[in-house]
Each structure stands twice: as structure tokens, then as C-alpha cells.
C-alpha positions as CSV (number, residue, x, y, z in Angstrom):
1,X,43.6,-13.4,14.3
2,X,43.6,-16.0,17.1
3,X,45.7,-15.3,20.1
4,X,47.0,-18.4,22.0
5,X,49.9,-18.8,24.4
6,X,51.7,-21.6,26.2
7,X,51.1,-22.0,30.0
8,X,52.5,-23.8,33.0
9,X,50.2,-26.8,33.2
10,X,49.1,-28.3,36.4
11,X,49.0,-32.1,35.9
12,X,49.5,-35.4,37.5
13,X,52.9,-37.1,37.7
14,X,53.0,-40.0,35.2
15,X,52.5,-42.6,37.9
16,X,49.2,-41.0,39.1
17,X,47.6,-40.1,35.8
18,X,45.3,-43.1,35.5
19,X,44.1,-42.6,39.1
20,X,43.5,-38.8,38.5
21,X,42.0,-38.7,35.0
22,X,38.2,-38.8,34.5
23,X,35.4,-38.3,32.1
24,X,34.1,-34.6,31.7
25,X,31.8,-33.3,34.5
26,X,28.8,-33.0,32.2
27,X,28.6,-36.5,30.7
28,X,27.6,-38.3,33.9
29,X,25.4,-37.6,36.9
30,X,26.4,-37.4,40.6
31,X,25.8,-41.1,41.4
32,X,27.7,-42.3,38.4
33,X,30.6,-40.1,39.4
34,X,30.4,-41.4,43.0
35,X,30.5,-45.0,41.7
36,X,33.4,-44.3,39.3
37,X,35.4,-42.6,42.0
38,X,34.8,-45.4,44.5
39,X,37.4,-45.3,47.2
40,X,40.0,-43.6,44.9
41,X,40.8,-40.3,46.7
42,X,42.9,-39.2,43.7
43,X,40.0,-39.2,41.3
44,X,39.4,-35.8,39.6
45,X,35.6,-36.3,40.3
46,X,36.4,-35.0,43.8
47,X,37.1,-31.6,42.1
48,X,34.8,-31.6,39.1
49,X,31.8,-33.4,40.8
50,X,32.5,-32.4,44.4
51,X,29.0,-33.2,45.5
52,X,30.3,-36.8,45.8
53,X,32.2,-35.7,48.9
54,X,28.8,-35.2,50.6
55,X,25.8,-37.4,51.4
56,X,23.9,-38.8,48.4
57,X,21.3,-36.3,47.2
58,X,23.3,-33.2,47.9
59,X,22.7,-30.6,45.2
60,X,25.6,-30.0,42.9
61,X,24.8,-26.3,43.3
62,X,25.0,-26.2,47.1
63,X,27.5,-23.5,48.2
64,X,29.4,-26.2,50.3
65,X,29.9,-28.2,47.1
66,X,31.8,-25.3,45.3
67,X,33.9,-24.8,48.4
68,X,34.7,-28.5,48.5
69,X,36.0,-28.3,44.9
70,X,38.6,-25.6,45.9
71,X,39.5,-27.6,49.0
72,X,40.1,-30.8,47.0
73,X,42.1,-28.9,44.3
74,X,44.3,-27.6,47.1
75,X,44.6,-31.1,48.6
76,X,45.6,-32.6,45.2
77,X,48.4,-30.1,44.9
78,X,49.6,-30.5,48.5
79,X,49.6,-34.3,48.2
80,X,51.6,-34.1,44.9
81,X,48.8,-35.7,42.8
82,X,48.8,-32.5,40.7
83,X,52.1,-30.6,40.1
84,X,52.6,-27.4,38.2
85,X,55.2,-27.4,35.4
86,X,58.1,-24.9,35.7
87,X,57.9,-23.7,32.1
88,X,55.2,-22.2,29.9
89,X,54.6,-24.8,27.2
90,X,52.1,-26.4,24.9
91,X,50.9,-30.0,25.0
92,X,49.8,-32.4,22.3
93,X,46.9,-34.6,23.1
94,X,45.9,-37.7,21.0
95,X,42.7,-39.7,21.2
96,X,42.4,-43.1,19.6
97,X,38.9,-44.6,19.1
98,X,36.9,-47.1,17.1
99,X,33.5,-45.7,16.2
100,X,30.6,-46.8,13.9
101,X,30.9,-43.4,12.1
102,X,34.5,-44.4,11.1
103,X,33.5,-47.9,10.0
104,X,34.6,-49.3,13.4
105,X,38.2,-48.7,12.2
106,X,40.8,-47.3,14.6
107,X,41.2,-43.5,14.2
108,X,43.5,-41.1,16.0
109,X,42.9,-37.3,16.3
110,X,45.6,-35.0,17.6
111,X,44.9,-31.8,19.5
112,X,47.1,-29.0,20.8
113,X,46.4,-27.8,24.3
114,X,46.7,-24.0,24.4
115,X,45.7,-21.0,26.5
116,X,43.2,-19.1,24.4
117,X,42.5,-15.4,24.9
118,X,39.0,-14.7,26.4
119,X,38.7,-11.5,24.4
120,X,38.7,-13.6,21.3
121,X,35.5,-15.2,22.6
122,X,34.0,-11.8,23.3
123,X,34.8,-10.4,19.9
124,X,33.8,-13.5,17.9
125,X,37.3,-14.7,16.8
126,X,36.3,-17.8,18.7
127,X,33.1,-18.8,17.1
128,X,30.2,-20.6,18.7
129,X,27.3,-22.6,17.2
130,X,25.1,-23.2,20.2
131,X,23.1,-21.0,22.6
132,X,24.2,-21.0,26.2
133,X,22.0,-21.0,29.3
134,X,22.6,-18.4,32.0
135,X,22.2,-20.9,34.9
136,X,24.8,-23.3,33.4
137,X,27.2,-20.4,32.7
138,X,26.8,-19.3,36.4
139,X,27.6,-22.8,37.6
140,X,30.8,-23.0,35.6
141,X,31.7,-19.4,36.6
142,X,31.5,-20.4,40.3
143,X,33.7,-23.4,39.7
144,X,36.3,-21.3,37.9
145,X,36.2,-18.6,40.6
146,X,36.6,-20.9,43.6
147,X,39.5,-22.8,42.0
148,X,41.0,-19.8,40.2
149,X,41.7,-22.3,37.4
150,X,40.2,-24.0,34.4
151,X,40.1,-27.5,35.7
152,X,38.7,-28.9,32.4
153,X,39.5,-27.8,28.8
154,X,37.1,-26.8,26.1
155,X,37.1,-28.5,22.7
156,X,38.0,-26.3,19.7
157,X,38.4,-27.0,16.0
158,X,40.7,-25.1,13.6
159,X,41.1,-25.1,9.8
160,X,43.7,-27.6,8.8
161,X,47.3,-26.2,8.9
162,X,50.2,-28.1,7.3
163,X,52.8,-26.6,9.5
164,X,51.0,-27.7,12.7
165,X,50.2,-31.1,11.2
166,X,53.9,-31.6,10.5
167,X,54.9,-30.6,14.1
168,X,52.3,-32.9,15.5
169,X,53.5,-35.8,13.4
170,X,57.1,-35.2,14.6
171,X,55.9,-35.5,18.3
172,X,53.7,-38.5,17.6
173,X,56.8,-40.5,16.7
174,X,58.3,-39.9,20.1
175,X,57.6,-41.4,23.5
176,X,54.5,-39.7,25.1
177,X,54.4,-38.4,28.6
178,X,51.1,-40.2,29.2
179,X,49.7,-43.3,27.4
180,X,46.7,-45.1,28.7
181,X,43.4,-46.8,27.8
182,X,40.4,-45.2,29.5
183,X,38.0,-47.4,31.3
184,X,34.3,-47.8,30.2
185,X,34.8,-46.7,26.5
186,X,38.2,-48.2,25.9
187,X,39.5,-45.2,24.0
188,X,43.3,-44.5,24.0
189,X,44.8,-41.3,25.3
190,X,48.3,-39.9,24.9
191,X,49.9,-36.6,25.9
192,X,53.2,-35.1,24.8
193,X,54.9,-32.0,26.3
194,X,56.0,-29.3,23.8
195,X,58.8,-27.6,25.7
196,X,61.1,-26.8,22.8
197,X,61.2,-23.0,22.3
198,X,61.2,-23.1,18.5
199,X,58.2,-25.4,18.5
200,X,56.4,-23.2,21.0
201,X,57.0,-20.2,18.8
202,X,55.8,-22.1,15.7
203,X,52.5,-23.0,17.4
204,X,51.9,-19.4,18.6
205,X,52.7,-18.0,15.2
206,X,50.6,-20.5,13.2
207,X,47.5,-19.9,15.4
208,X,48.1,-16.1,15.0
209,X,47.5,-16.6,11.2
210,X,44.1,-18.2,11.8
211,X,41.1,-15.8,11.4
212,X,38.9,-18.0,13.6
213,X,38.7,-20.9,16.0
214,X,35.5,-22.9,16.4
215,X,34.0,-24.2,19.6
216,X,33.2,-27.9,19.0
217,X,32.2,-28.8,22.5
218,X,32.2,-26.7,25.7
219,X,30.1,-23.6,25.0
220,X,29.2,-23.1,28.7
221,X,32.8,-23.5,29.8
222,X,34.0,-21.1,27.2
223,X,31.4,-18.5,28.1
224,X,32.2,-18.9,31.9
225,X,35.9,-18.6,31.4
226,X,35.5,-15.4,29.3
227,X,33.1,-13.9,31.9
228,X,35.5,-14.7,34.8
229,X,38.3,-13.2,32.8
230,X,36.3,-10.0,32.3
231,X,35.4,-9.9,36.0
232,X,39.1,-10.1,37.0
233,X,40.0,-7.4,34.5
234,X,37.5,-5.0,36.1
235,X,38.8,-5.8,39.6
236,X,42.4,-5.1,38.6
237,X,43.2,-1.3,38.4
238,X,46.5,-2.1,36.7
239,X,45.0,-4.5,34.1
240,X,47.1,-4.8,31.0
241,X,45.4,-7.6,29.0
242,X,48.3,-10.2,29.2
243,X,47.6,-11.5,32.7
244,X,46.9,-15.2,33.0
245,X,43.3,-14.7,33.9
246,X,42.7,-13.4,30.4
247,X,43.3,-16.9,29.0
248,X,41.4,-20.2,29.3
249,X,42.4,-23.7,28.4
250,X,41.4,-25.3,25.1
251,X,42.3,-28.4,23.1
252,X,42.4,-27.5,19.4
253,X,42.0,-30.2,16.8
254,X,42.2,-29.9,13.0
255,X,38.7,-29.8,11.7
256,X,39.2,-32.7,9.2
257,X,40.1,-35.1,12.0
258,X,37.0,-34.7,14.1
259,X,34.1,-37.2,14.3
260,X,30.6,-36.0,14.8
261,X,28.1,-38.8,15.7
262,X,24.4,-38.9,15.1
263,X,22.3,-37.3,17.9
264,X,19.0,-39.2,17.9
265,X,15.5,-38.7,19.3
266,X,13.1,-40.9,21.3
267,X,9.5,-39.8,21.6
268,X,6.9,-40.9,24.2
269,X,3.7,-40.8,22.1
270,X,2.3,-40.2,18.7
271,X,0.2,-37.1,19.6
272,X,-3.0,-39.0,19.6
273,X,-2.4,-40.8,16.3
274,X,-2.3,-44.5,15.7
275,X,0.8,-45.9,14.2
276,X,-0.9,-46.3,10.8
277,X,-2.1,-42.7,10.9
278,X,1.4,-41.5,11.9
279,X,3.0,-43.3,9.0
280,X,0.4,-41.9,6.6
281,X,1.1,-38.4,7.8
282,X,4.8,-38.9,7.2
283,X,4.1,-39.8,3.5
284,X,3.2,-36.2,2.8
285,X,6.8,-35.0,3.1
286,X,8.8,-38.3,3.0
287,X,9.3,-41.4,0.9
288,X,8.6,-44.0,3.5
289,X,10.0,-47.5,3.1
290,X,9.7,-50.4,5.6
291,X,13.1,-52.0,6.3
292,X,12.1,-54.8,8.7
293,X,13.3,-55.8,12.2
294,X,17.0,-55.4,11.5
295,X,18.5,-52.1,12.7
296,X,18.6,-49.6,9.9
297,X,21.0,-46.6,9.9
298,X,20.5,-43.5,7.6
299,X,22.8,-43.7,4.6
300,X,22.9,-40.1,3.4
301,X,21.8,-36.6,4.4
302,X,18.0,-36.0,4.4
303,X,17.3,-39.7,5.2
304,X,16.1,-40.7,8.6
305,X,15.5,-44.0,10.3
306,X,12.3,-44.5,12.2
307,X,11.7,-47.3,14.7
308,X,8.1,-48.1,15.5
309,X,6.2,-51.2,16.7
310,X,9.3,-53.4,16.2
311,X,10.0,-52.3,12.6
312,X,12.5,-50.0,11.1
313,X,11.6,-47.5,8.3
314,X,13.6,-45.3,6.0
315,X,12.3,-41.8,5.6
316,X,13.7,-39.7,2.8
317,X,12.7,-36.1,2.7
318,X,11.1,-35.2,-0.6
319,X,12.5,-32.5,-2.9
320,X,11.0,-29.1,-2.1
321,X,10.6,-29.8,1.6
322,X,13.9,-28.0,2.4
323,X,16.0,-25.1,1.0
324,X,19.5,-26.1,-0.1
325,X,20.5,-22.4,0.3
326,X,19.4,-22.1,3.9
327,X,22.4,-23.2,6.1
328,X,20.0,-23.9,9.0
329,X,16.9,-25.2,7.2
330,X,18.9,-27.7,5.2
331,X,20.2,-29.5,8.3
332,X,18.5,-32.8,9.0
333,X,17.9,-31.8,12.6
334,X,15.9,-28.8,11.3
335,X,14.0,-30.9,8.7
336,X,13.0,-33.5,11.3
337,X,12.1,-30.9,13.9
338,X,9.9,-29.0,11.5
339,X,8.2,-31.8,9.5
340,X,7.9,-34.6,12.1
341,X,8.3,-33.3,15.6
342,X,6.4,-30.0,15.2
343,X,3.9,-30.5,12.4
344,X,2.9,-34.1,13.2
345,X,3.8,-34.7,16.8
346,X,3.3,-31.3,18.3
347,X,6.7,-31.0,19.9
348,X,7.8,-27.4,19.4
349,X,10.4,-26.8,22.1
350,X,13.2,-29.5,22.1
351,X,14.8,-28.1,25.2
352,X,11.7,-28.2,27.5
353,X,9.2,-30.7,26.1
354,X,9.1,-33.7,28.4
355,X,7.7,-36.0,25.6
356,X,11.1,-36.2,23.9
357,X,14.6,-37.3,24.9
358,X,17.9,-37.5,23.1
359,X,20.4,-40.3,22.7
360,X,24.0,-39.8,21.6
361,X,25.2,-41.9,18.7
362,X,27.8,-43.6,20.8
363,X,25.1,-45.7,22.4
364,X,24.1,-47.1,19.0
365,X,20.7,-47.8,17.4
366,X,20.3,-50.6,19.9
367,X,19.6,-48.1,22.7
368,X,16.8,-46.5,20.6
369,X,15.3,-50.0,20.1
370,X,15.6,-50.8,23.8
371,X,13.9,-47.7,25.0
372,X,11.0,-48.2,22.6
373,X,10.7,-52.0,23.2
374,X,10.6,-51.4,26.9
375,X,7.5,-49.3,26.6
376,X,9.2,-46.2,27.9
377,X,9.0,-44.6,24.5
378,X,6.7,-45.1,21.6
379,X,9.0,-44.4,18.6
380,X,12.6,-43.4,17.8
381,X,14.2,-41.3,15.1
382,X,17.8,-41.7,14.0
383,X,19.5,-38.9,12.1
384,X,22.4,-38.7,9.7
385,X,25.2,-36.7,11.5
386,X,26.0,-33.1,10.7
387,X,29.5,-32.4,9.4
388,X,32.2,-30.2,10.8
389,X,32.0,-28.1,7.7
390,X,28.3,-27.4,8.3
391,X,29.1,-26.3,11.8
392,X,31.8,-24.0,10.7
393,X,29.6,-22.5,7.9
394,X,26.8,-21.8,10.4
395,X,29.2,-20.3,12.9
396,X,30.7,-18.1,10.1
397,X,27.3,-16.9,9.1
398,X,26.5,-15.9,12.7
399,X,23.7,-18.4,13.0
400,X,23.1,-20.9,15.8
401,X,22.7,-24.7,15.4
402,X,19.3,-26.0,16.4
403,X,19.2,-27.7,19.9
404,X,20.6,-31.2,20.3
405,X,22.3,-31.3,16.9
406,X,25.9,-32.4,17.5
407,X,27.5,-35.2,19.5
408,X,31.3,-35.2,19.4
409,X,33.2,-38.3,20.2
410,X,35.5,-39.2,21.8
411,X,35.1,-36.8,24.6
412,X,38.2,-35.1,26.1
413,X,39.5,-36.7,29.3
414,X,39.7,-34.3,32.2
415,X,42.7,-34.1,34.6
416,X,45.5,-34.4,32.1
417,X,46.3,-30.7,32.2
418,X,44.8,-27.8,34.3
419,X,45.3,-24.1,33.7
420,X,45.7,-21.7,36.7
421,X,44.4,-18.2,36.3
422,X,47.4,-16.7,38.2
């Protein structure tokens, strides 16, 4: 059963929240973070992208950069830009967005900010669906170590729970602690503090009934937090298992509320084929239909959109080209990787092949068209998004999603709550 607990969040006073909050560290590069921070010394980028405190070009893995993160975290607390709450409590975090996947209609999803137990990650109670890379794990471990804190949360999903939904609804009708519109994407963010003892107990007890939680986004942060917790346990001769370092911060959303966008591909060349030859090869496994110059989005699973030479095409995988009983093979990311990228274009390693790049669905089909029309890429492939149920089924089966399969949106804002490990 899932173990969660309330914690004494470190967070900005209401008057500072819009100066402190930021996008997550891994959705922008160093120069973008430098530009967004500008002359704002309260920006969380000084902690989560601390290379911006050095001359341009400084490696984000430079030992001085990690040290600067800790110095900045200390500075933020000293200056009163981040203040720790006096009581262990939970927080409710709402995100409001308008996305093409939701018909461009306004949608709000409500998460509960908890401290999750790192042992649940190690034992598989917290389930993952992606492989992690050792170098990225080590980077996040260093960041957790130097700050002795989880500066940014991970993103979990949980099976819908009527009791928790009712509690969330109760808080959603009250005045939030934070309420702001984020720059750039224009998404709305609200935060409520759950300090009532009865509500705290309800949250803890309801999560304890759940056999599993699911990582939606933040696999490297989850792994790093669990590894740091294990390190600290070994270093403590009086380790009990309930120390704060055994927990890491997560925002947990009901699975039914989450939106997964398409995660699309752009390819540099046709592996020596002409466009006509490429389209002919596709006809072996797909029903190919020209759709014209107007952007065309896949309408159903096993349908793909191809953009080539100024034209959009519908590609529908033929019966018999995939196994409905194979939880991995039935995914569109698997079908397209096997039948198009590998068999026709010779792209076998999505993580390392330089002939392919990936575009999150938030950028829209227009970004695929732009990159092909510019001559940078030769063709683009748009996929129908996977579902949260597919992700949970694969995690439950112990399998791993293929690379570059999921794009969750909206992303969590960082800096609203921080969890200290002591």
C-alpha cells in the first residue's frame, strides 16, 4: 500500500510567488533560463538552473554550479523569499489549461502535494514506465544532496478515489493561497494549504488504501530521491525509516484528469529513397491517403499523419501488422518505430540516432511543418497520443514504454512548494 505523509513545505510568501515560480528545470536550456530569469534575483532558476549565475557557456555539471544551487537556496530562505511552514500539512495544486487534446476547452486538474516514501519506489509500489539514465540520475542526486531538499516535485497519477475527489472539491470552492497565470503558456495555477487535521488524516488513509502510484513525469527525479534516501539511511546508525530523508515530494493527480499529448517525430532524410519510393514502401503495411496541404491530425489509434513535400497524408496500419494482445507492440509509438523508422528508414535507436528529433504536441502540427519546410528535416510523423490507462497497464505488467512515447501537459510549475530532507 502507498505510504504518504504531510510535510512542512518551504514556499514563497504570497506576494513573492510569481517572482519565484518557474518552469521545470528540464524543459528549457541554460540560455532560455537565463533570459527568463533576467534581472529577477528571486527567480527559482537561480536554484534549479544555477549555471545562469556564471558566465554563458558554463556547464550545468560544473561542481561550482551545484555549490551555487545550495548557496542560492540558502539565500532565498535568508531573504524571506522562501519560508518553511510551521506545521506538517498537505497542499492541493490545480492547473487550468486549454489544449488541442481537450478540444481547446478549458480544463482543470487537481493534484495533492505529498511526501511519498522512497522505499515504495524501490519495492515497486510506485510504478515507473520509462528507463532512466545513470548520468541524469547522478545529476539529480547531486542537486538533492547539496540542497538537502527536493526543490522540484515529481508528477504521479493515482486511480480515481471518490473520497479524495470530494475533499478536493471542498477546497476548490475556497480562496486559494496562490492564484496566478504563468507567463509563456498562459496556464492557470492555484494552490491551497490543507492544514485541517481531519483532512490530513483522510488523505493519508486514502492513499494507504491504494496498491500503487504511477510516475507520470519525473522518472529521474524519483530515482534520484530514492537513491539519496537510501544513502542517508546507510549513513545513519540509528536509522528508523520514518526520517524525513525517507520521503520525496510528489504531486499526485487522479488518472482520469490527466492529459497526454502526442509526441511527434521529425526525420532528416528518407534513407536514400525518393519521396515516391518512400510512399510506395509505406503501402506495404499502411493504407496511405493523401490529405492535401491543410494540417491533418490522426483521428484514432493506429492512424498516423505524415508530412512530406508540402502534403499531409493519413497512414492507417493494416490489420495483422500489430498484436492487440501485446501491451507494448500495440502502441502507436511501437508500430511506427518498427514499420516506418526501423524497417524503411533504418532508424533503430531512438535515443541516439541523430537523424531523428522529437516534438511535443504542445507545439502543434505547425512546428512539424515549419521544420520540414525550412529544409532542416525531410519529413514529419504525427502520432495519436497514448492513454493514461495504457501507461498504467504497461507499468502494472512490469514493462517499459518505448522511448519518447509520452508528453504530459501542463507541466508542474516549480517553486510553489519545496520539501526539505531534514
